Each structure stands twice: as structure tokens, then as C-alpha cells.
N, CA, C and O of each residue as an XYZ file, in Angstrom:
852
protein
N       0.846     -1.189      0.000
C       0.000      0.000      0.000
C       0.890      1.251      0.000
O       1.757      1.386      0.863
N       0.688      2.154     -0.945
C       1.463      3.385     -0.976
C       1.035      4.269      0.184
O      -0.157      4.355      0.479
N       1.987      4.936      0.859
C       1.615      5.823      1.959
C       0.560      6.836      1.519
O       0.601      7.357      0.405
N      -0.371      7.097      2.408
C      -1.432      8.084      2.220
C      -2.613      7.601      1.384
O      -3.604      8.322      1.266
N      -2.540      6.401      0.798
C      -3.691      5.878      0.082
C      -4.851      5.683      1.043
O      -6.008      5.868      0.668
N      -4.544      5.307      2.294
C      -5.603      5.149      3.285
C      -6.365      6.444      3.508
O      -7.567      6.413      3.772
N      -5.686      7.582      3.405
C      -6.360      8.870      3.544
C      -7.411      9.058      2.464
O      -8.482      9.611      2.715
N      -7.096      8.588      1.250
C      -8.015      8.754      0.125
C      -9.143      7.736      0.124
O     -10.190      7.972     -0.477
N      -8.941      6.607      0.791
C      -9.926      5.530      0.731
C     -11.276      5.951      1.290
O     -12.305      5.419      0.874
N     -11.292      6.897      2.226
C     -12.559      7.328      2.816
C     -13.191      8.489      2.059
O     -14.275      8.947      2.421
N     -12.525      8.970      1.011
C     -13.026     10.137      0.280
C     -14.075      9.732     -0.752
O     -13.863      8.802     -1.531
N     -15.179     10.420     -0.754
C     -16.286     10.142     -1.659
C     -16.488     11.237     -2.698
O     -17.381     11.135     -3.540
N     -15.660     12.291     -2.644
C     -15.769     13.393     -3.593
C     -14.423     14.098     -3.688
O     -13.582     13.986     -2.796
N     -14.234     14.822     -4.779
C     -12.979     15.542     -5.014
C     -13.307     16.998     -5.321
O     -14.113     17.291     -6.204
N     -12.679     17.898     -4.588
C     -12.843     19.337     -4.781
C     -11.503     19.907     -5.241
O     -10.499     19.799     -4.538
N     -11.497     20.515     -6.428
C     -10.252     20.941     -7.051
C     -10.178     22.454     -7.196
O     -11.124     23.094     -7.655
N      -9.057     23.007     -6.805
C      -8.742     24.380     -7.165
C      -8.590     24.459     -8.688
O      -8.386     23.439     -9.348
N      -8.690     25.672     -9.241
C      -8.563     25.810    -10.693
C      -7.142     26.222    -11.098
O      -6.366     25.388    -11.563
N      -6.805     27.493    -10.926
C      -5.523     27.999    -11.415
C      -4.349     27.333    -10.717
O      -4.252     27.357     -9.490
N      -3.457     26.739    -11.501
C      -2.280     26.088    -10.951
C      -2.518     24.663    -10.504
O      -1.568     23.947    -10.188
N      -3.776     24.237    -10.471
C      -4.112     22.877    -10.048
C      -4.753     22.113    -11.195
O      -4.175     21.151    -11.700
N      -5.933     22.530    -11.606
C      -6.637     21.871    -12.703
C      -6.283     22.506    -14.045
O      -6.330     21.847    -15.084
N      -5.935     23.764    -14.014
C      -5.643     24.530    -15.226
C      -4.276     25.188    -15.093
O      -3.962     25.790    -14.066
N      -3.473     25.067    -16.131
C      -2.180     25.751    -16.191
C      -2.413     27.127    -16.808
O      -2.454     27.277    -18.029
N      -2.563     28.109    -15.955
C      -2.850     29.473    -16.404
C      -1.773     30.448    -15.959
O      -1.992     31.659    -15.957
N      -0.604     29.925    -15.582
C       0.437     30.774    -14.997
C       0.827     31.921    -15.912
O       0.965     33.054    -15.452
N       1.008     31.649    -17.207
C       1.415     32.712    -18.126
C       0.333     33.777    -18.242
O       0.632     34.971    -18.253
N      -0.927     33.348    -18.330
C      -2.028     34.305    -18.440
C      -2.162     35.130    -17.164
O      -2.351     36.344    -17.228
N      -2.064     34.477    -16.006
C      -2.170     35.175    -14.728
C      -1.070     36.222    -14.602
O      -1.334     37.369    -14.240
N       0.160     35.823    -14.902
C       1.284     36.729    -14.720
C       1.288     37.845    -15.750
O       1.712     38.960    -15.445
N       0.827     37.571    -16.956
C       0.725     38.617    -17.967
C      -0.260     39.696    -17.531
O       0.012     40.889    -17.666
N      -1.411     39.263    -17.005
C      -2.426     40.224    -16.574
C      -1.943     41.055    -15.387
O      -2.160     42.266    -15.354
N      -1.295     40.423    -14.420
C      -0.845     41.163    -13.248
C       0.365     42.035    -13.562
O       0.518     43.104    -12.972
N       1.225     41.600    -14.475
C       2.354     42.453    -14.872
C       1.842     43.729    -15.534
O       2.349     44.819    -15.268
N       0.830     43.587    -16.400
C       0.251     44.760    -17.058
C      -0.393     45.682    -16.026
O      -0.243     46.902    -16.104
N      -1.110     45.105    -15.060
C      -1.736     45.912    -14.007
C      -0.670     46.650    -13.196
O      -0.832     47.829    -12.879
N       0.404     45.966    -12.867
C       1.487     46.575    -12.088
C       2.062     47.782    -12.811
O       2.253     48.844    -12.218
N       2.333     47.608    -14.084
C       2.941     48.695    -14.862
C       2.001     49.884    -14.985
O       2.443     51.032    -14.930
N       0.708     49.622    -15.150
C      -0.257     50.723    -15.257
C      -0.349     51.522    -13.962
O      -0.701     52.702    -13.976
N      -0.035     50.879    -12.855
C      -0.188     51.535    -11.562
C       1.142     51.889    -10.905
O       1.197     52.179     -9.709
N       2.211     51.864    -11.694
C       3.518     52.288    -11.201
C       4.097     51.402    -10.125
O       4.808     51.874     -9.238
N       3.791     50.105    -10.199
C       4.263     49.157     -9.194
C       5.340     48.254     -9.768
O       5.483     48.135    -10.984
N       6.092     47.621     -8.886
C       7.127     46.679     -9.293
C       6.466     45.340     -9.646
O       5.942     44.671     -8.755
N       6.477     44.935    -10.919
C       5.806     43.681    -11.295
C       6.318     42.466    -10.530
O       5.539     41.569    -10.207
N       7.613     42.426    -10.236
C       8.163     41.263     -9.542
C       7.527     41.093     -8.166
O       7.265     39.972     -7.731
N       7.284     42.199     -7.493
C       6.676     42.118     -6.170
C       5.232     41.632     -6.258
O       4.778     40.862     -5.412
N       4.517     42.084     -7.283
C       3.128     41.659     -7.454
C       3.058     40.192     -7.865
O       2.241     39.437     -7.337
N       3.910     39.789     -8.803
C       3.885     38.406     -9.286
C       4.259     37.417     -8.183
O       3.876     36.248     -8.236
N       4.996     37.881     -7.202
C       5.409     36.982     -6.114
C       4.241     36.577     -5.225
O       4.335     35.579     -4.509
N       3.130     37.337     -5.253
C       2.033     37.054     -4.325
C       0.670     36.938     -5.005
O      -0.339     36.758     -4.324
N       0.622     37.037     -6.337
C      -0.684     37.098     -7.011
C      -1.336     35.738     -7.209
O      -2.526     35.667     -7.516
N      -0.582     34.657     -7.041
C      -1.153     33.330     -7.257
C      -1.863     32.856     -5.985
O      -1.239     32.689     -4.938
N      -3.169     32.645     -6.094
C      -3.934     32.149     -4.944
C      -4.998     33.105     -4.469
O      -6.179     32.760     -4.508
N      -4.627     34.322     -4.012
C      -5.672     35.235     -3.518
C      -6.591     35.719     -4.638
O      -6.233     35.665     -5.815
N      -7.781     36.193     -4.257
C      -8.661     36.801     -5.244
C      -8.084     38.155     -5.659
O      -7.219     38.704     -4.977
N      -8.571     38.690     -6.786
C      -8.010     39.915     -7.359
C      -8.113     41.087     -6.394
O      -7.162     41.856     -6.251
N      -9.260     41.233     -5.728
C      -9.437     42.367     -4.822
C      -8.412     42.356     -3.696
O      -7.913     43.409     -3.298
N      -8.097     41.168     -3.181
C      -7.119     41.067     -2.095
C      -5.749     41.532     -2.562
O      -5.064     42.265     -1.850
N      -5.348     41.110     -3.755
C      -4.044     41.524     -4.288
C      -4.025     43.022     -4.558
O      -3.040     43.693     -4.251
N      -5.090     43.549     -5.121
C      -5.144     44.985     -5.420
C      -5.073     45.802     -4.136
O      -4.336     46.786     -4.068
N      -5.832     45.403     -3.120
C      -5.797     46.125     -1.840
C      -4.402     46.090     -1.217
O      -3.970     47.049     -0.578
N      -3.713     44.977     -1.411
C      -2.384     44.839     -0.817
C      -1.428     45.899     -1.346
O      -0.603     46.431     -0.604
N      -1.546     46.202     -2.639
C      -0.600     47.145     -3.247
C      -1.155     48.556     -3.389
O      -0.397     49.506     -3.585
N      -2.473     48.697     -3.292
C      -3.104     50.015     -3.318
C      -4.019     50.139     -2.097
O      -5.240     50.204     -2.242
N      -3.441     50.171     -0.905
C      -4.248     50.097      0.318
C      -5.152     51.297      0.541
O      -6.097     51.210      1.324
N      -4.890     52.412     -0.124
C      -5.672     53.606      0.148
C      -6.899     53.791     -0.720
O      -7.624     54.771     -0.548
N      -7.160     52.869     -1.659
C      -8.278     53.088     -2.576
C      -9.610     52.768     -1.911
O      -9.689     51.921     -1.022
N     -10.654     53.461     -2.357
C     -11.990     53.247     -1.825
C     -12.716     52.130     -2.557
O     -12.206     51.589     -3.538
N     -13.907     51.785     -2.080
C     -14.659     50.665     -2.658
C     -14.973     50.818     -4.145
O     -14.856     49.853     -4.900
N     -15.368     52.012     -4.572
C     -15.732     52.180     -5.988
C     -14.511     52.060     -6.890
O     -14.586     51.466     -7.965
N     -13.386     52.623     -6.454
C     -12.165     52.511     -7.251
C     -11.673     51.069     -7.279
O     -11.205     50.585     -8.310
N     -11.780     50.388     -6.147
C     -11.404     48.978     -6.103
C     -12.253     48.175     -7.085
O     -11.734     47.336     -7.821
N     -13.543     48.432     -7.092
C     -14.442     47.717     -8.012
C     -14.041     47.955     -9.465
O     -14.108     47.039    -10.284
N     -13.624     49.184     -9.791
C     -13.188     49.472    -11.160
C     -11.925     48.696    -11.509
O     -11.811     48.159    -12.611
N     -10.987     48.633    -10.592
C      -9.761     47.859    -10.819
C     -10.089     46.382    -11.044
O      -9.581     45.757    -11.975
N     -10.939     45.839    -10.186
C     -11.292     44.420    -10.296
C     -11.975     44.132    -11.638
O     -11.642     43.154    -12.308
N     -12.912     44.969    -12.019
C     -13.648     44.756    -13.262
C     -12.721     44.844    -14.477
O     -12.813     44.020    -15.387
N     -11.832     45.836    -14.495
C     -10.895     45.968    -15.613
C      -9.952     44.771    -15.676
O      -9.636     44.271    -16.756
N      -9.512     44.326    -14.515
C      -8.614     43.172    -14.477
C      -9.341     41.916    -14.946
O      -8.778     41.108    -15.685
N     -10.587     41.753    -14.521
C     -11.380     40.596    -14.936
C     -11.587     40.585    -16.445
O     -11.491     39.534    -17.078
N     -11.867     41.739    -17.018
C     -12.056     41.825    -18.468
C     -10.796     41.366    -19.196
O     -10.876     40.609    -20.164
N      -9.654     41.815    -18.740
C      -8.393     41.428    -19.387
C      -8.173     39.921    -19.266
O      -7.796     39.266    -20.238
N      -8.407     39.378    -18.084
C      -8.154     37.953    -17.872
C      -9.100     37.089    -18.709
O      -8.679     36.080    -19.276
N     -10.359     37.474    -18.787
C     -11.323     36.690    -19.571
C     -10.984     36.720    -21.060
O     -11.256     35.761    -21.783
N     -10.394     37.815    -21.511
C     -10.056     37.944    -22.930
C      -8.748     37.244    -23.287
O      -8.502     36.949    -24.457
N      -7.913     36.981    -22.294
C      -6.581     36.433    -22.556
C      -6.506     34.986    -22.089
O      -6.062     34.710    -20.975
N      -6.937     34.070    -22.935
C      -6.896     32.644    -22.587
C      -6.030     31.842    -23.561
O      -6.046     30.612    -23.535
N      -5.277     32.531    -24.417
C      -4.471     31.828    -25.422
C      -3.438     30.896    -24.786
O      -3.129     29.838    -25.334
N      -2.911     31.291    -23.635
C      -1.866     30.489    -22.989
C      -2.407     29.544    -21.924
O      -1.628     28.913    -21.209
N      -3.723     29.437    -21.809
C      -4.325     28.566    -20.795
C      -4.374     27.129    -21.310
O      -4.833     26.881    -22.425
N      -3.911     26.207    -20.515
C      -3.876     24.790    -20.876
C      -4.371     23.951    -19.703
O      -4.341     24.409    -18.560
N      -4.828     22.721    -19.975
C      -5.109     21.819    -18.851
C      -3.809     21.467    -18.143
O      -2.784     21.264    -18.794
N      -3.840     21.395    -16.844
C      -2.657     20.963    -16.099
C      -2.350     19.507    -16.437
O      -3.221     18.771    -16.903
N      -1.115     19.103    -16.200
C      -0.706     17.733    -16.497
C      -1.601     16.748    -15.756
O      -1.682     16.775    -14.528
N      -2.268     15.885    -16.502
C      -3.130     14.872    -15.921
C      -4.549     15.325    -15.642
O      -5.367     14.528    -15.182
N      -4.867     16.600    -15.910
C      -6.192     17.123    -15.556
C      -7.305     16.422    -16.320
O      -8.289     15.992    -15.718
N      -7.166     16.302    -17.626
C      -8.233     15.692    -18.421
C      -8.393     14.209    -18.106
O      -9.509     13.690    -18.096
N      -7.281     13.531    -17.851
C      -7.361     12.117    -17.463
C      -8.053     11.962    -16.114
O      -8.853     11.048    -15.918
N      -7.735     12.869    -15.181
C      -8.340     12.787    -13.854
C      -9.849     12.993    -13.910
O     -10.598     12.203    -13.337
N     -10.305     14.037    -14.588
C     -11.748     14.302    -14.588
C     -12.501     13.233    -15.372
O     -13.644     12.913    -15.048
N     -11.859     12.676    -16.409
C     -12.495     11.575    -17.139
C     -12.646     10.360    -16.231
O     -13.672      9.681    -16.263
N     -11.625     10.086    -15.425
C     -11.695      8.950    -14.488
C     -12.763      9.202    -13.430
O     -13.538      8.300    -13.112
N     -12.813     10.405    -12.885
C     -13.825     10.728    -11.880
C     -15.233     10.540    -12.445
O     -16.106      9.970    -11.790
N     -15.437     11.024    -13.661
C     -16.750     10.861    -14.294
C     -17.057      9.384    -14.530
O     -18.179      8.929    -14.305
N     -16.042      8.636    -14.989
C     -16.246      7.217    -15.268
C     -16.539      6.410    -14.013
O     -17.295      5.439    -14.049
N     -15.934      6.822    -12.902
C     -16.145      6.139    -11.618
C     -17.342      6.694    -10.858
O     -17.666      6.230     -9.765
N     -17.990      7.687    -11.443
C     -19.135      8.366    -10.813
C     -18.775      8.947     -9.446
O     -19.551      8.882     -8.492
N     -17.575      9.512     -9.388
C     -17.122     10.209     -8.187
C     -17.495     11.682     -8.337
O     -17.029     12.323     -9.279
N     -18.307     12.240     -7.459
C     -18.667     13.652     -7.568
C     -17.430     14.542     -7.456
O     -16.547     14.288     -6.636
N     -17.372     15.581     -8.280
C     -16.248     16.506     -8.192
C     -16.705     17.915     -8.523
O     -17.714     18.121     -9.198
N     -15.943     18.872     -8.035
C     -16.276     20.274     -8.236
C     -14.996     21.093     -8.298
O     -13.933     20.654     -7.861
N     -15.123     22.279     -8.845
C     -14.049     23.260     -8.839
C     -14.367     24.306     -7.775
O     -15.479     24.833     -7.732
N     -13.400     24.604     -6.925
C     -13.540     25.646     -5.901
C     -12.429     26.663     -6.150
O     -11.248     26.357     -5.987
N     -12.815     27.865     -6.543
C     -11.822     28.839     -6.987
C     -12.092     30.221     -6.424
O     -13.235     30.577     -6.137
N     -11.024     30.996     -6.268
C     -11.157     32.401     -5.899
C     -11.477     33.275     -7.107
O     -11.692     34.478     -6.961
N     -11.510     32.679     -8.298
C     -11.813     33.437     -9.512
C     -13.303     33.722     -9.611
O     -14.123     33.000     -9.044
N     -13.647     34.786    -10.342
C     -15.049     35.051    -10.652
C     -15.566     33.953    -11.588
O     -14.793     33.327    -12.313
N     -16.870     33.735    -11.560
C     -17.464     32.654    -12.342
C     -17.175     32.819    -13.839
O     -16.876     31.839    -14.520
N     -17.261     34.036    -14.348
C     -17.018     34.263    -15.774
C     -15.593     33.860    -16.152
O     -15.374     33.252    -17.199
N     -14.640     34.195    -15.310
C     -13.256     33.837    -15.578
C     -13.058     32.329    -15.446
O     -12.347     31.723    -16.249
N     -13.680     31.723    -14.441
C     -13.560     30.271    -14.265
C     -14.070     29.542    -15.497
O     -13.425     28.612    -15.982
N     -15.218     29.957    -16.003
C     -15.759     29.309    -17.196
C     -14.864     29.533    -18.410
O     -14.701     28.634    -19.235
N     -14.285     30.728    -18.524
C     -13.407     31.021    -19.658
C     -12.157     30.149    -19.628
O     -11.763     29.588    -20.651
N     -11.534     30.034    -18.458
C     -10.286     29.259    -18.375
C     -10.546     27.761    -18.457
O      -9.800     27.044    -19.124
N     -11.578     27.285    -17.799
C     -11.898     25.865    -17.908
C     -12.252     25.509    -19.344
O     -11.842     24.461    -19.842
N     -13.013     26.375    -20.016
C     -13.356     26.135    -21.407
C     -12.130     26.098    -22.291
O     -12.031     25.252    -23.179
N     -11.181     27.016    -22.058
C      -9.954     27.039    -22.848
C      -9.132     25.775    -22.634
O      -8.407     25.333    -23.525
N      -9.257     25.194    -21.424
C      -8.524     23.963    -21.106
C      -9.289     22.707    -21.512
O      -8.793     21.596    -21.327
N     -10.495     22.872    -22.064
C     -11.285     21.717    -22.484
C     -11.866     20.925    -21.339
O     -12.040     19.711    -21.448
N     -12.171     21.601    -20.232
C     -12.700     20.932    -19.045
C     -14.078     21.493    -18.723
O     -14.260     22.708    -18.643
N     -15.040     20.606    -18.539
C     -16.394     21.016    -18.167
C     -16.668     20.549    -16.747
O     -16.828     19.354    -16.498
N     -16.721     21.483    -15.830
C     -16.929     21.140    -14.420
C     -18.412     21.017    -14.117
O     -19.183     21.900    -14.493
N     -18.837     19.951    -13.451
C     -20.251     19.800    -13.109
C     -20.720     20.809    -12.070
O     -21.886     21.202    -12.059
N     -19.801     21.229    -11.192
C     -20.116     22.202    -10.143
C     -18.932     23.161    -10.027
O     -17.778     22.736     -9.984
N     -19.235     24.462     -9.976
C     -18.197     25.473     -9.759
C     -18.605     26.340     -8.575
O     -19.686     26.928     -8.567
N     -17.740     26.412     -7.589
C     -17.905     27.368     -6.499
C     -16.921     28.497     -6.775
O     -15.708     28.300     -6.720
N     -17.447     29.676     -7.071
C     -16.606     30.795     -7.482
C     -16.599     31.895     -6.423
O     -17.222     31.778     -5.368
N     -15.881     32.955     -6.739
C     -15.761     34.090     -5.822
C     -17.119     34.688     -5.478
O     -17.333     35.138     -4.352
N     -18.043     34.697     -6.446
C     -19.358     35.279     -6.200
C     -20.208     34.460     -5.235
O     -21.191     34.967     -4.696
N     -19.844     33.210     -5.015
C     -20.654     32.322     -4.172
C     -20.365     32.456     -2.690
O     -21.105     31.923     -1.863
N     -19.303     33.157     -2.346
C     -18.877     33.200     -0.948
C     -18.706     34.633     -0.473
O     -18.547     35.555     -1.272
N     -18.740     34.798      0.827
C     -18.440     36.100      1.428
C     -16.939     36.255      1.592
O     -16.395     37.346      1.423
N     -16.271     35.149      1.924
C     -14.830     35.166      2.167
C     -14.161     34.152      1.242
O     -14.538     32.980      1.226
N     -13.179     34.598      0.479
C     -12.416     33.689     -0.369
C     -11.331     32.973      0.411
O     -11.158     33.197      1.609
N     -10.602     32.110     -0.278
C      -9.471     31.424      0.354
C      -8.480     32.480      0.850
O      -8.242     33.478      0.170
N      -7.907     32.259      2.027
C      -7.771     31.019      2.804
C      -8.945     30.675      3.717
O      -8.850     29.723      4.492
N     -10.039     31.413      3.651
C     -11.225     31.055      4.433
C     -11.801     29.749      3.879
O     -11.762     29.537      2.668
N     -12.332     28.875      4.727
C     -12.829     27.569      4.274
C     -14.205     27.599      3.617
O     -14.686     26.561      3.164
N     -14.849     28.761      3.556
C     -16.242     28.814      3.118
C     -16.466     28.159      1.758
O     -17.449     27.439      1.579
N     -15.580     28.395      0.804
C     -15.753     27.823     -0.532
C     -15.747     26.310     -0.517
O     -16.558     25.675     -1.192
N     -14.836     25.727      0.249
C     -14.765     24.269      0.306
C     -15.947     23.677      1.066
O     -16.442     22.609      0.708
N     -16.393     24.352      2.096
C     -17.576     23.873      2.816
C     -18.800     23.900      1.905
O     -19.611     22.974      1.920
N     -18.929     24.963      1.114
C     -20.045     25.056      0.179
C     -19.928     24.006     -0.911
O     -20.931     23.410     -1.305
N     -18.710     23.770     -1.408
C     -18.507     22.753     -2.436
C     -18.908     21.371     -1.955
O     -19.566     20.624     -2.679
N     -18.514     21.026     -0.733
C     -18.887     19.726     -0.175
C     -20.404     19.619     -0.034
O     -20.989     18.574     -0.319
N     -21.032     20.705      0.406
C     -22.486     20.691      0.570
C     -23.180     20.506     -0.778
O     -24.145     19.748     -0.882
N     -22.701     21.185     -1.788
C     -23.314     21.055     -3.113
C     -23.148     19.654     -3.692
O     -23.977     19.201     -4.482
N     -22.075     18.972     -3.298
C     -21.868     17.606     -3.770
C     -22.554     16.584     -2.875
O     -22.569     15.395     -3.194
N     -23.116     17.025     -1.770
C     -23.851     16.123     -0.889
C     -22.980     15.228     -0.043
O     -23.377     14.112      0.295
N     -21.765     15.715      0.313
C     -20.871     14.914      1.152
C     -20.426     15.736      2.352
O     -20.440     16.966      2.320
N     -20.031     15.039      3.407
C     -19.429     15.709      4.552
C     -17.996     16.110      4.191
O     -17.320     15.385      3.462
N     -17.531     17.250      4.691
C     -16.172     17.692      4.341
C     -15.094     16.645      4.597
O     -14.168     16.512      3.798
N     -15.196     15.897      5.698
C     -14.159     14.915      6.003
C     -14.174     13.738      5.029
O     -13.257     12.916      5.030
N     -15.226     13.658      4.190
C     -15.308     12.586      3.196
C     -14.903     13.071      1.802
O     -15.194     12.416      0.801
N     -14.234     14.213      1.745
C     -13.809     14.765      0.459
C     -12.331     15.115      0.516
O     -11.782     15.377      1.586
N     -11.698     15.116     -0.643
C     -10.314     15.554     -0.745
C     -10.293     16.902     -1.461
O     -10.957     17.084     -2.481
N      -9.531     17.835     -0.921
C      -9.338     19.135     -1.546
C      -7.961     19.187     -2.168
O      -6.962     18.897     -1.509
N      -7.904     19.558     -3.440
C      -6.643     19.521     -4.192
C      -6.216     20.945     -4.507
O      -6.972     21.704     -5.113
N      -5.009     21.308     -4.099
C      -4.552     22.689     -4.167
C      -3.070     22.791     -4.518
O      -2.312     21.830     -4.389
N      -2.678     23.997     -4.969
C      -1.267     24.240     -5.259
C      -0.719     25.444     -4.505
O       0.490     25.671     -4.522
N      -1.581     26.231     -3.836
C      -1.116     27.455     -3.188
C      -1.353     27.391     -1.685
O      -2.205     26.643     -1.207
N      -0.583     28.189     -0.951
C      -0.728     28.207      0.503
C      -2.126     28.661      0.951
O      -2.693     28.042      1.851
N      -2.706     29.724      0.354
C      -4.070     30.092      0.765
C      -5.075     28.968      0.517
O      -5.965     28.737      1.335
N      -4.931     28.274     -0.608
C      -5.854     27.183     -0.912
C      -5.694     26.006      0.021
O      -6.680     25.427      0.476
N      -4.448     25.649      0.308
C      -4.197     24.546      1.225
C      -4.754     24.868      2.611
O      -5.324     24.002      3.274
N      -4.585     26.120      3.042
C      -5.120     26.530      4.341
C      -6.642     26.444      4.355
O      -7.236     26.032      5.351
N      -7.273     26.834      3.244
C      -8.736     26.787      3.170
C      -9.251     25.361      3.242
O     -10.195     25.077      3.979
N      -8.639     24.461      2.483
C      -9.070     23.068      2.481
C      -8.858     22.429      3.849
O      -9.689     21.656      4.326
N      -7.741     22.763      4.464
C      -7.451     22.202      5.789
C      -8.450     22.708      6.822
O      -8.941     21.934      7.644
N      -8.754     24.003      6.785
C      -9.699     24.575      7.746
C     -11.108     24.034      7.553
O     -11.894     23.997      8.500
N     -11.433     23.614      6.336
C     -12.752     23.042      6.062
C     -12.876     21.605      6.542
O     -13.978     21.056      6.574
N     -11.762     20.991      6.915
C     -11.794     19.622      7.407
C     -11.647     18.565      6.340
O     -11.920     17.390      6.585
N     -11.211     18.976      5.133
C     -11.019     18.019      4.049
C      -9.700     17.270      4.211
O      -8.803     17.724      4.922
N      -9.589     16.126      3.550
C      -8.287     15.531      3.312
C      -7.596     16.439      2.307
O      -8.168     16.739      1.259
N      -6.388     16.880      2.601
C      -5.726     17.904      1.791
C      -4.636     17.272      0.931
O      -3.729     16.611      1.435
N      -4.746     17.493     -0.387
C      -3.737     17.015     -1.330
C      -3.098     18.211     -2.027
O      -3.802     19.105     -2.494
N      -1.787     18.231     -2.098
C      -1.099     19.306     -2.806
C      -0.508     18.760     -4.098
O      -0.136     17.590     -4.184
N      -0.428     19.623     -5.090
C       0.231     19.281     -6.347
C       1.319     20.309     -6.624
O       1.238     21.456     -6.184
N       2.333     19.881     -7.357
C       3.389     20.812     -7.737
C       4.576     20.824     -6.811
O       5.385     21.751     -6.855
N       4.698     19.809     -5.969
C       5.871     19.748     -5.109
C       5.505     19.627     -3.642
O       4.331     19.602     -3.273
N       6.530     19.551     -2.818
C       6.342     19.302     -1.392
C       5.738     20.512     -0.704
O       6.292     21.610     -0.756
N       4.604     20.304     -0.063
C       3.959     21.331      0.749
C       3.341     20.645      1.962
O       3.345     19.418      2.063
N       2.826     21.424      2.850
C       2.182     20.874      4.034
C       0.796     20.364      3.649
O      -0.145     21.143      3.502
N       0.684     19.057      3.490
C      -0.578     18.450      3.076
C      -0.602     17.004      3.536
O       0.435     16.419      3.846
N      -1.816     16.431      3.575
C      -1.930     15.019      3.915
C      -1.326     14.145      2.830
O      -0.737     13.100      3.106
N      -1.484     14.595      1.579
C      -0.981     13.858      0.422
C      -0.236     14.845     -0.468
O      -0.799     15.865     -0.867
N       1.007     14.556     -0.779
C       1.826     15.441     -1.598
C       2.084     14.760     -2.938
O       2.672     13.680     -2.991
N       1.641     15.400     -4.021
C       1.788     14.840     -5.367
C       2.544     15.817     -6.254
O       2.456     17.033     -6.085
N       3.284     15.261     -7.198
C       3.951     16.123     -8.166
C       2.937     16.745     -9.116
O       3.056     17.912     -9.487
N       1.938     15.958     -9.506
C       0.935     16.465    -10.442
C      -0.341     15.637    -10.309
O      -0.425     14.742     -9.467
N      -1.332     15.942    -11.147
C      -2.615     15.246    -11.065
C      -2.530     13.806    -11.550
O      -3.373     12.985    -11.187
N      -1.544     13.488    -12.349
C      -1.374     12.083    -12.758
C      -1.045     11.221    -11.548
O      -1.581     10.123    -11.399
N      -0.175     11.711    -10.693
C       0.153     10.958     -9.483
C      -1.059     10.864     -8.567
O      -1.299      9.817     -7.966
N      -1.823     11.943     -8.453
C      -3.040     11.892     -7.646
C      -4.013     10.868     -8.207
O      -4.626     10.119     -7.446
N      -4.163     10.824     -9.515
C      -5.060      9.838    -10.133
C      -4.621      8.420     -9.799
O      -5.459      7.573     -9.489
N      -3.338      8.152     -9.857
C      -2.850      6.801     -9.514
C      -3.203      6.458     -8.072
O      -3.617      5.334     -7.786
N      -3.044      7.412     -7.166
C      -3.350      7.162     -5.763
C      -4.856      6.957     -5.557
O      -5.267      6.096     -4.779
N      -5.671      7.748     -6.253
C      -7.114      7.577     -6.140
C      -7.544      6.213     -6.651
O      -8.380      5.551     -6.036
N      -6.972      5.786     -7.782
C      -7.313      4.483     -8.351
C      -6.911      3.363     -7.404
O      -7.650      2.394     -7.229
N      -5.734      3.497     -6.791
C      -5.291      2.489     -5.837
C      -6.199      2.443     -4.609
O      -6.492      1.369     -4.083
N      -6.638      3.610     -4.163
C      -7.472      3.660     -2.958
C      -8.828      3.006     -3.166
O      -9.468      2.587     -2.201
N      -9.274      2.914     -4.417
C     -10.558      2.299     -4.702
C     -10.404      0.853     -5.140
O     -11.391      0.154     -5.367
N      -9.157      0.410     -5.255
C      -8.908     -0.956     -5.696
C      -8.958     -1.943     -4.575
O      -8.766     -3.139     -4.797
């Protein structure tokens, strides 16, 4: 038995982050934030170091702390428009299409839980050729990751208890959210603090298949 397969054996659903986990959107994300940084006289390197994971408003507030609600809304909307229009570099993450095909074939409920707005989530998932049965987006929650609300809502929509689901993430805010929600936590993209550490979704798929065997 491979270590940590026992953790997956009790899981009845899979909740996946989008950017950096199910979808390789790094180039698109960084292009949009680099352009935003330059327009606002900021150092792009500093913005790119923290833009992966948090929602857009959180990142904007971090670098423009003095702006009011209406100006923040304008920044978010302009940024969203750019991101939705720029999907040329968006690809499925390694193993993503195989994983969701296996989940569908095994009739394992799954959902996407993302800090992205719904319009952006649909644009990027569509560009990656992935159709998610359930999407929990930024508009569905009061608090985005690292708050657990999105994962708790995702589990509820799939009809499972949080402890019976695995949350798959690549960023520290996402991992914290899944952990706080009480999910079995799986990380992709290298060693992180998680119950299950995978290099990519192909390795996660192998572990899931073994856990059901």
C-alpha cells in the first residue's frame, strides 16, 4: 500500500482548485498582473510573487491600500475583463483531463472551488477543455481562500461531509482553506504541508485508483 492511500480511501468526492491545479494558467495570470502593475507604477516582480492564490481584490488592496470601494471595483472589473479575454496560454494541467475523465467514469462527484469570478472560471476551464459539473466561485462566498467557506459550500453542493472529500490545491491560501474546512488535503506541484503530496494530477489519479482498488 502506498503511503497516504488510506487517507483517500474514505473520500467520496474531489474538490479541485482551478488555477495552478486543474488549469495551467500561470502565463495568463502573470501577464495580466504584470500589465496591471505597470499601469499603476508598481514593481511587477513584487506583485507576481504574491498574485497566485488570492482573489483579485485582495491583491489589489495589498498594493493600493488607500483606494476606496468604488475605485477597487473598477480595478477588479478591468482586471477581470483582461483575464477573460486572454486565454491563449491557458492549458489543462498535467493529468487534468485524465483525472476528470476517471472521476466521471467512476461516478465520483467533483467540483471546482476557486477564488476566480465565475465568468473567468468558465473562460479558463473552457480554454482547457474541461467542463466542471459544479463550480464554487468568488461570487458564491463572502470570504475567499484562505477562508474555508468555498470548500464547505462545495462539499455541501456535492452532498458529502467535508471529512469525506479531498481538496486539491497548489497554493498556501488554498491549502489553508481546504485544511480549515476539514477536508483531506492534497497538494500538487511539489512538497507542501498536506496530507498527500503529489507532483501532479497524474500521481493523484494513480493514488485515487489504488485507494478504490
